[in-house]
C-alpha positions as CSV (number, residue, x, y, z in Angstrom):
1,X,-0.6,-21.3,-7.7
2,X,2.9,-20.4,-8.8
3,X,2.8,-17.1,-8.6
4,X,2.1,-17.0,-5.1
5,X,4.5,-19.6,-3.8
6,X,7.1,-17.0,-5.5
7,X,5.6,-14.2,-3.7
8,X,5.9,-15.6,-0.6
9,X,9.3,-16.3,-1.4
10,X,10.0,-13.1,-2.3
11,X,8.6,-11.9,0.4
12,X,10.2,-14.5,3.0
13,X,13.9,-13.6,1.9
14,X,13.5,-10.2,2.2
15,X,11.8,-10.2,5.4
16,X,15.0,-12.5,6.5
17,X,17.7,-10.6,4.6
18,X,16.1,-7.1,6.8
19,X,16.1,-8.9,10.2
20,X,12.7,-9.6,10.3
21,X,9.8,-12.3,10.9
22,X,10.3,-14.4,7.4
23,X,6.5,-15.7,7.6
24,X,5.0,-12.2,8.5
25,X,6.7,-10.9,5.8
26,X,5.6,-14.0,3.3
27,X,1.6,-13.3,4.4
28,X,2.1,-9.9,3.7
29,X,3.4,-10.1,0.3
30,X,0.5,-12.5,-0.2
31,X,-1.9,-10.1,1.4
32,X,-0.4,-7.6,-1.2
33,X,0.1,-9.9,-4.3
34,X,-3.9,-10.4,-3.8
35,X,-4.7,-6.9,-3.5
36,X,-3.3,-6.2,-6.3
37,X,-5.5,-9.1,-8.1
38,X,-8.5,-7.9,-6.5
39,X,-7.6,-4.6,-8.4
40,X,-7.4,-5.9,-11.5
41,X,-10.2,-8.4,-11.7
42,X,-12.9,-6.6,-9.6
43,X,-13.3,-3.3,-12.9
44,X,-12.6,-6.3,-15.3
45,X,-15.7,-8.3,-13.9
46,X,-18.1,-5.3,-13.7
47,X,-17.2,-4.3,-17.3
48,X,-17.9,-7.5,-18.4
49,X,-14.5,-9.0,-19.9
50,X,-12.6,-12.1,-19.9
51,X,-9.5,-13.4,-21.0
52,X,-11.5,-16.4,-23.5
C-alpha cells in the first residue's frame, strides 16, 4: 500500500511540474506500477516460487 501511495504522489508531482493533469499522472503511474508487478508476479506464480 505504501508503494502505491508513493507511486501516486510521485506521478502527480511529476505531472504537476510538467503542467499536466495531476490525477491523470498519478493514475498513469499506478497503472505502470501494477503492470510491472504483474510482469514479475505471473512468471513466479507459473513456476511455483514463493517468498515464504
